[in-house]
C-alpha positions in Angstrom: 185.4 137.8 88.5 188.3 136.6 90.7 185.9 135.2 93.2 184.0 133.2 90.6 187.2 131.8 89.1 188.8 130.9 92.5 185.8 129.6 94.6 183.6 126.6 94.2 180.4 128.6 94.3 179.7 132.2 93.3 176.4 134.0 93.6 176.0 137.1 91.4 173.3 139.7 92.3 172.4 143.2 91.2 169.8 145.4 89.9 168.9 146.0 86.2 171.6 147.4 84.1 174.5 146.8 86.5 176.4 144.4 84.3 175.3 140.9 85.5 174.9 139.5 82.0 178.3 140.9 80.9 180.0 139.5 84.0 178.4 136.1 83.7 179.4 135.8 80.0 182.9 136.9 80.9 183.3 134.4 83.7 181.9 131.5 81.7 184.2 132.4 78.8 187.3 132.5 81.0 186.3 129.2 82.8 185.8 127.5 79.4 189.3 128.4 78.3 190.6 126.7 81.5 188.4 123.6 80.8 186.6 124.2 84.1 183.4 122.4 84.9 180.6 125.0 84.5 177.3 124.5 86.3 174.8 127.4 85.9 171.7 127.7 88.1 169.1 130.4 88.4 166.0 130.9 90.6 163.5 130.7 87.8 163.1 128.9 84.5 163.1 132.1 82.6 166.4 133.2 84.2 167.9 129.8 83.4 166.9 130.1 79.8 168.5 133.6 79.7 171.7 132.2 81.1 171.7 129.4 78.5 171.2 131.9 75.7 173.8 134.3 77.1 176.6 131.8 77.7 176.0 128.8 75.4 176.1 126.5 78.4 173.0 124.8 79.7 171.6 126.3 82.9 169.1 124.9 85.2 166.8 126.1 88.0 168.1 125.7 91.6 165.1 123.5 92.2 166.1 121.1 89.5 169.7 121.1 90.5 168.7 120.1 94.1 166.1 117.7 92.7 163.4 119.3 94.8 160.5 117.0 95.4 156.8 117.7 95.8 156.3 119.0 99.3 159.6 120.8 99.4 161.9 117.9 100.2 165.2 118.0 98.3 167.1 114.9 97.2 170.3 116.8 98.1 170.9 118.5 101.4 173.5 118.7 104.2 173.3 115.0 104.7 173.2 114.1 101.0 175.3 116.8 99.3 175.1 117.5 95.6 178.1 116.5 93.6 179.0 116.7 89.9 178.3 112.9 89.8 174.8 113.4 91.1 172.0 112.1 88.9 171.2 115.6 87.6 174.6 115.9 86.2 174.8 112.5 84.6 171.2 112.3 83.4 171.0 112.9 79.6 169.6 116.4 78.9 167.4 117.3 76.0 168.1 120.5 74.1 165.1 122.5 72.8 
């Protein structure tokens, strides 16, 4: 949890039943108390939906966050880094 709260990016991995859900929920709750900007991304749409349900904060797929285009080209890369002011962040989002 310390890494997630003190670094700009944190990747959490692990097998079933190892406590990933509990850890993510705890990290998001602690970050929310500190009014931190929380951006959640997952490798699949199903995982993003689960993150949203678990935390109450909208999650996205990594592909959407990077604005991956058909053919595999990303709108954001080393030369055009993603920032919190990128179009993904500022675009109005619909809740379902």
